[in-house]
N, C-alpha and C positions, 0 to 999 in steps of 0.2 A: 340889480343886472346881473350882476356876476353870480350869486349864489341860484340867481334863475336857470344861467345858462348851465349850471353845475348840474340842479335838479333837470335840466331837459335831457343832459350828458348823461345822466344817470339812467332816465327813463330808457333813454335811446340803448344803454348798454343791457336794461334790464328785457325790453323790446326783443333785443338781438338774441339773447341768450334763450327765452323765452321762442322764440321763431327759429333757433337752431335747437330747441329741445323738442319742437314739432316736428322740423323736419329729419329731425334723427329715429323720432317715434314712428314715422312716415317710411324712413328707409326700413325699420326694422318691421314695420308692416308689411312692406314687399319682400323683403325676405320670407318671412314665415309665409304669407300668399304663397311665392316661387316653390318654398318648399312642399307646402299643400299640394299646390299644381303637380309637382313631380311625382307624391306620393299616389295622388289620384292617378296620374298616369299607368305608374306601376302597378295601381289596385286592378288597375284594367286590363293590364297587359296579360296578368296573373289570372282574372276571370275567363278571358278570354282562352289561357293556354287550358284549363280546366275544363272549359266545356269542349276544347277539342279533345282534350281526355276522354272525356264522360263518352264523346260521339265515338274515338276509337273504342273504349272498352264495350260500349254499346255493341258495336259492329261486330268483336271480337264475339261476343257471348252470341248475338244471332248465330254466325260460323258458326260456332261451336254447337250451336244445338244443333244445325243441319246435320254437320259429322255425326255426332252422337247417334241422329238418326238413320244415317248412314250405313254405320255401324251396327244399329239395330236390321236394320233390312239384311245388312250383309248376313249377318250374325244367322239369323233365322233361314235366308238363304242356304247357308252352309249346312242349315244345320238340315236341311229337306234335302240337300243335295247327300249328304251321309247316307240317309235314311235310306234316296233312291238308289245310292249304291250297294249298302248293305244287302237291300231287298234281290239288285242284279250279282250282287257273290252269291248270295241265295240261289236265287235262278241257272245262273252258272255252275252252282255246284250240283245240282239236280240235274241238269243235261247232262255233265262228265259222266255222272254215276248210269245215267240211261244208257249214253256211251259206251261206257263201257260194260254195260248187261249185252247192249247189242253187239258188240265184239264177240263177246262170249258164247253167244248164240251162235255167232258165223263160225265162230272157232268148232262149236259142236256140231253143227251141219256140216262143214267140211270133213269133219272128222266120222261125222256118218255115213256121208256120202261116201268116203276111199273105203268104205268095209265093203 
């Protein structure tokens, strides 16, 4: 009877040790699972940040293309205005020459009238 009690006690101790090991393994798994869930949350957050950065980068590229187009248009407009200004300057010089010639004729006519 005593041997039986001793064997039962040893089995109970062994069973308890097995249960404690299983419990420890479950705790370890729970910790691993929590760590994996935390990493998954961090990765989702980083993915969102990267997506946001890509959207911002795309927006900036679009704005840059628009600005480049505006610069190209402005450059063409400036070139056209410069050409027009040069033509007006040449025309102005021609008018000045013509005015000076007319002044010369007026002076000549006045001089002729005085005689």
